[in-house]
C-alpha angles and dihedrals in degrees: 000000000000093000091050091052091046088053092050092048095049090048091053093049099047121090118238127179090250091060117124118244126197120237145140141236118256130186127209102216127214113218109205119201138143127260086223127066123234147130115286106248101170133017108190095174126084128195113261091025121135108215134186125237114282094021109148106246105178143348130215125207110275110179095124094045094048093051092047090053093052090047092051091048093051089049093049089050093053095049092048088053094052091050093050091049094052092046094055099044120214123352119259097256089053092052086046091057093051090049092053090049089050088052092053091050093049089054094047089050093050088051093051093044089055092047089051092053092051094047091051089055091046090047093051090052091048094246099123138035123258088243091062088052091051093051090050089048088049095049093049091048091050097049089047090054091048090055090054094049094050090046090055091048092054092052093046090050090058094054126087120240121289116284094246091053091050094048091049092052090044087056092047089053092051091050089047092053090050089054090050093051092045091051092046091050089052091049092049088053090067090065114059123190134184114278087208142356117283152113120306094226097181144346116221103190134046130222113280095024119121112249117206121223113279095011113136113241099178127038109207135185116200113201093247092060093062111102140163125236120201134161128231130186126260092253090062104039096079092062095053126093138176112275097033114139122243132178120229121212122192134169113262092019112130088213142007116272122233120226142163127233109247103171138026118190118238094209129068122232139183116270107271107246092225089067100033112127138160087262090054109055103143115118096210125045141159127245117233129182126206132184127213123213119276089247092056098035096088091062088069127070128204112259094024117137113232140171121236124204118189118232 
């Protein structure tokens, strides 16, 4: 009889992998704020609400950012127009004016050339003075030079701007585009959405309050950030490994929640008094973390005490 009781006692005191270990649920919260300061104009999230990813949570006043974006867009439009104008050269009507002037100069040059030919014949016959011949020669030379000038103007009018001018305006366009992108980013920072689905655990500011840059407005808990911490004795920690299945039992749960070990502490610590019990008498234990599946995570709540059974 004594031997039987001794055997039962030793079995109860031994630590098998199927022993239950005390622990608690913990949440790694996500604090959502804006990089820009502003007055809170809209708070769409409510404490206790479960939201989907990309759901808009809150909006800050954005009068300055909206005006800055419009100004940057108008500057970009003007710079692009200047670049397009210098790349295409003069407009067609302007080129046509140059061509008409060239045609008139050609006609005048032809007339001056004919007059020079007649005056040369008259001078050879002694009919005119040398001064009149010189005037005809000068007129012919001037009209010919005018034809060459206008011909060059027509050619230049058809060309785009110089490469250096085009490169300078291209750089200005790129700079204006960067200013627009920066203004758009600042405006987007005034509207904050949920990065993933999850529970709105708390809201920190109320509509109408001033929110400093970087201050969290919404405290969120995505289901993948819910985990269980429990503590095992030194005699067992060497047999544990990441990926091992555990069953989590909690009061009020219709069924146990499955989870996988994701972290095993490398340092021993004293048994936390909050989970100390007659069944957990060891002075030194190792902390272990396990994550349930996303589908089961919402059945657990931060701070909730649980019992973990290794599988």
